[in-house]
C-alpha positions in Angstrom: 0.5 -0.1 0.2 1.5 3.5 -1.0 -0.7 6.0 1.6 -1.5 9.4 0.0 -1.4 12.2 1.8 -3.9 15.4 2.7 -4.1 18.6 4.5 -6.9 19.9 6.5 -7.3 23.5 6.1 -10.1 24.4 8.5 -11.1 27.4 10.0 -8.2 27.8 12.4 -5.6 27.2 9.6 -7.7 29.3 7.0 -8.1 32.6 9.7 -4.3 32.4 10.1 -3.4 32.3 6.7 -5.8 35.2 6.0 -4.6 37.2 8.7 -8.1 37.6 10.3 -9.7 37.4 13.3 -12.6 34.5 13.7 -15.4 37.4 14.1 -14.2 39.0 11.1 -14.2 35.7 9.2 -17.6 34.9 10.2 -19.2 38.2 10.0 -20.8 37.8 6.4 -20.5 35.6 3.4 -18.3 37.9 1.7 -15.7 38.2 4.8 -15.8 34.3 4.6 -15.1 33.6 1.1 -12.2 36.9 0.9 -10.6 35.1 3.8 -10.5 31.5 2.3 -9.1 32.7 -1.5 -6.3 34.8 0.4 -5.8 31.8 2.8 -5.8 29.6 -0.6 -2.9 32.0 -2.1 -1.0 32.2 0.8 -0.7 28.2 1.2 0.2 28.1 -2.5 3.0 30.7 -2.1 4.4 29.2 1.3 4.3 25.5 0.3 2.7 24.7 -2.7 -0.3 23.4 -1.7 -3.2 26.1 -2.1 -5.5 23.6 -3.8 -6.0 22.2 -0.1 -7.7 25.2 0.9 -11.4 24.6 0.1 -13.9 27.7 -0.9 -16.9 26.1 1.8 -19.8 27.2 3.2 -18.6 27.7 6.7 -21.8 29.0 8.8 -21.6 27.9 12.5 -25.0 26.8 14.1 -26.5 24.9 10.8 -27.3 21.9 12.9 -29.4 19.5 14.5 -28.7 21.1 18.0 -30.1 24.7 16.8 -33.3 22.9 15.6 -33.3 21.6 19.4 -32.9 25.1 20.4 -29.1 25.4 21.4 -27.7 28.7 20.9 -24.3 29.5 19.0 -21.8 31.6 21.0 -19.9 34.4 19.1 -17.0 36.0 21.4 -15.7 39.5 21.3 -12.5 37.7 21.5 -11.0 36.1 18.8 -12.3 32.5 19.4 -13.9 29.9 17.6 -17.8 30.2 17.8 -19.1 27.3 19.6 -22.4 25.7 21.1 -23.4 27.1 24.8 -23.6 23.8 26.8 -25.9 25.8 29.1 -28.6 26.1 26.6 -29.1 22.6 26.3 -33.4 22.4 26.3 -33.8 19.9 28.7 -31.9 17.6 31.6 -35.0 15.1 32.5 -35.4 12.4 29.7 -38.9 12.1 30.5 -39.2 15.8 28.9 -37.8 14.2 25.2 -41.3 14.1 23.2 -42.3 17.5 25.0 -39.3 19.5 23.5 -40.3 21.3 20.5 -37.7 20.6 17.3 -37.8 23.6 15.1 -38.0 23.4 11.2 -34.9 24.7 8.9 -36.9 27.0 7.4 -37.6 28.7 10.6 -34.2 29.4 12.0 -32.2 32.4 10.9 -29.0 30.6 10.9 -30.3 28.4 8.0 -31.6 31.5 6.1 -27.7 32.8 6.7 -26.4 29.6 5.2 -28.9 30.0 2.1 -27.4 33.7 1.7 -24.1 32.3 1.9 -24.8 29.9 -0.8 -26.3 32.5 -3.2 -23.4 34.8 -2.5 -21.1 31.9 -3.3 -22.9 31.0 -6.4 -23.1 34.5 -7.6 -19.2 34.5 -7.4 -18.9 31.7 -10.1 -18.7 29.0 -7.1 -21.1 26.6 -7.7 -21.7 23.9 -4.9 -25.0 22.3 -2.9 -25.6 23.2 0.6 -24.3 20.0 2.5 -26.1 18.6 5.1 -23.0 18.0 7.2 -22.3 14.6 9.2 -25.0 12.7 11.6 -23.5 13.7 14.9 -26.1 11.1 16.5 -24.6 10.5 20.4 -22.8 13.7 20.4 -25.9 15.6 19.7 -28.2 13.6 21.9 -25.5 14.1 24.6 -25.6 18.1 23.9 -29.4 18.4 23.9 -30.0 16.6 27.2 -26.9 17.5 29.1 -25.5 14.3 29.2 -28.8 12.7 30.8 -28.9 10.5 27.7 -26.0 8.9 29.5 -27.9 7.6 32.4 -31.3 7.1 30.4 -29.1 4.1 28.4 -29.5 2.1 31.9 -32.2 3.8 33.7 -34.7 4.5 31.1 -33.7 2.7 27.8 -36.4 3.3 25.8 -36.2 7.4 26.4 -32.7 6.8 25.3 -34.1 5.1 21.9 -36.8 7.7 21.6 -34.3 10.7 21.7 -31.8 9.1 19.6 -34.6 8.6 16.9 -35.5 12.1 17.2 -31.8 13.5 16.8 -31.7 11.3 13.5 -35.0 12.6 12.1 -33.7 16.3 12.8 -30.8 15.0 10.9 -32.8 14.0 8.0 -35.1 17.4 8.4 -31.8 19.2 7.5 -31.0 16.9 4.6 -34.6 17.6 3.4 -34.2 21.2 3.6 -30.8 21.4 1.8 -32.2 19.3 -1.6 -35.1 21.5 -1.6 -33.2 24.6 -1.5 -30.6 23.2 -4.1 -32.3 20.2 -6.2 -29.4 18.3 -5.2 -29.7 15.1 -3.5 -27.8 14.8 0.0 -25.7 11.8 0.8 -25.4 10.4 4.1 -22.5 10.5 6.5 -21.5 9.9 10.2 -19.1 12.3 12.4 -19.8 11.2 16.1 -17.2 11.5 18.1 -19.4 10.7 21.3 -20.5 7.3 20.1 -17.4 5.7 21.6 -18.7 6.5 25.4 -21.0 3.9 24.7 -19.8 0.2 25.5 -20.2 -2.3 22.5 -23.2 -3.9 23.3 -25.1 -0.6 24.0 -23.3 0.8 21.0 -25.4 -2.0 18.9 -28.3 -1.6 20.6 -28.8 2.0 20.5 -26.4 3.6 17.9 -26.3 1.3 15.0 -30.2 1.0 14.0 -29.9 5.1 13.7 -26.6 4.7 11.4 -28.2 2.0 9.4 -31.1 4.9 8.7 -28.5 7.5 8.0 -26.6 5.6 5.3 -29.6 3.7 3.9 -29.4 4.0 0.3 -25.7 5.8 0.6 -23.5 4.3 -2.2 -20.2 5.1 0.3 -19.8 4.5 3.8 -17.2 7.2 5.1 -17.4 7.6 8.9 -15.4 10.1 11.1 -15.2 9.2 15.0 -12.2 9.8 17.6 -13.6 7.6 20.7 -14.6 4.1 19.1 -12.5 1.0 20.0 -12.1 -1.9 18.0 -15.0 -3.8 19.1 -17.1 -0.7 17.7 -15.2 -0.6 14.4 -16.1 -4.7 14.2 -19.8 -3.9 14.7 -20.1 -1.3 12.2 -17.6 -3.3 9.8 -20.2 -6.4 10.2 -23.3 -4.5 10.0 -22.6 -1.8 7.7 -19.2 -2.4 6.1 -16.4 0.3 5.6 -15.0 2.3 2.5 -13.3 4.8 4.8 -12.5 5.5 8.3 -11.6 9.0 9.6 -9.9 8.5 13.2 -8.0 11.5 13.3 -6.4 11.7 16.6 -7.9 8.5 18.2 -6.3 7.1 21.1 -8.4 3.9 21.9 -7.8 2.0 18.6 -4.3 1.2 17.4 -3.2 1.2 13.8 -2.8 -2.6 14.0 -5.9 -3.2 15.1 -7.7 -0.8 12.2 -5.8 -2.5 9.8 -7.0 -5.6 11.3 -10.6 -4.7 11.0 -10.3 -2.5 8.0 -7.8 -3.4 5.9 -6.1 -0.1 4.4 -9.4 1.5 4.3 -8.8 4.1 7.5 -6.9 7.9 7.8 -4.2 8.4 10.0 -3.6 12.2 11.4 -0.7 14.3 12.2 -2.9 16.3 14.9 -2.8 20.2 15.6 -1.2 19.6 19.2 1.6 17.8 17.1 2.3 20.0 14.3 2.6 23.1 17.3 4.7 21.3 19.6 6.7 18.9 18.2 10.0 19.6 17.1 10.8 19.5 13.2 12.8 16.0 13.2 9.9 14.7 15.6 7.7 15.4 13.2 9.6 13.9 10.4 9.9 10.6 12.5 6.1 10.8 13.4 5.2 10.9 9.7 7.5 8.0 9.0 5.4 6.3 11.5 2.1 7.1 10.4 2.9 6.4 6.8 4.0 2.7 7.7 0.6 2.3 9.4 -0.7 0.6 6.2 -3.4 3.5 6.3 -4.6 4.8 3.3 -4.0 8.4 3.8 -1.8 11.1 6.3 -3.2 13.9 7.0 -1.8 17.1 8.4 -4.2 19.2 10.5 -2.2 22.4 11.0 -3.7 25.0 13.4 -3.0 28.9 14.6 -0.2 27.7 16.6 1.9 25.7 14.0 5.4 27.2 13.3 6.3 27.7 9.3 9.3 25.4 9.6 7.1 22.7 11.6 4.4 23.0 8.5 7.4 22.7 6.0 9.0 19.7 7.7 5.8 17.8 7.7 5.1 18.7 4.1 8.7 17.5 3.1 8.5 13.9 5.1 4.9 13.9 3.4 6.2 13.7 0.0 9.1 11.6 0.7 7.3 9.0 2.8 3.9 8.5 1.0 4.7 7.4 -2.6 0.9 7.9 -3.2 1.1 11.6 -3.5 -1.0 14.2 -2.7 -5.0 13.3 -1.8 -7.4 15.5 -4.1 
């Protein structure tokens, strides 16, 4: 297997390369696109990798938790917007069916995403709205103030019901995206908290929802960082895998991922590693990642990435990943 390499230039790197604050970046579609284009130019100028900086509809809050009434916080300081954990709509699982769920068309933040989509298209950048990945267990924990976790034992029927409502809301977003653009939206999962459940609970509570999300999908791509090898075996046996993106997962080894998935997994040099390892340590770490038998080695730079560390990581990827750049 000749692994490929990839760079995840997300908001933390894009704002850094463009030299703007998060508050400015998220202030309007024009500011977001301008920053993305400037970051692309800068990444190309510095390292010849501008094509990895994507022009995307980066609008915070267009997600299931918003439909349940949770608030997105925009700090006065230069910080990434975050979901206010104190805005969860309930902590008593008996209220699962009493909590209203908004329609996407009734949420101002969803209207803001349509505005961004229209602006990007007016600039010749054609794309769909993109429903995002289903964050099934993660969303259930957020909206219930983690009451979902105790309900798994104390009130399993209510835990099942909350997961059903979470998935229903995910489908509402998918349907809304398609109604605006006319483009069907596929299914994917990005559910870091799913690994908090035991394998038996995962099979009972989570897998039925994953089956719903992936029904009719032509490709099974999943991101999760807390799964262990038993979770992976359950997913493989029940759904199969085309690609598993574990990022900086620490609960499953490279050998275990290879045992379960073959080559169909990604590994990552995390923002923390890129920021704090020395250039020589980064080169050695890339060697380890490239020899993990993964299909792809991903770099995830952040605001604290020293330029010499990024250069060392890219040099090592070009040397150690004979499959070349991915995308």
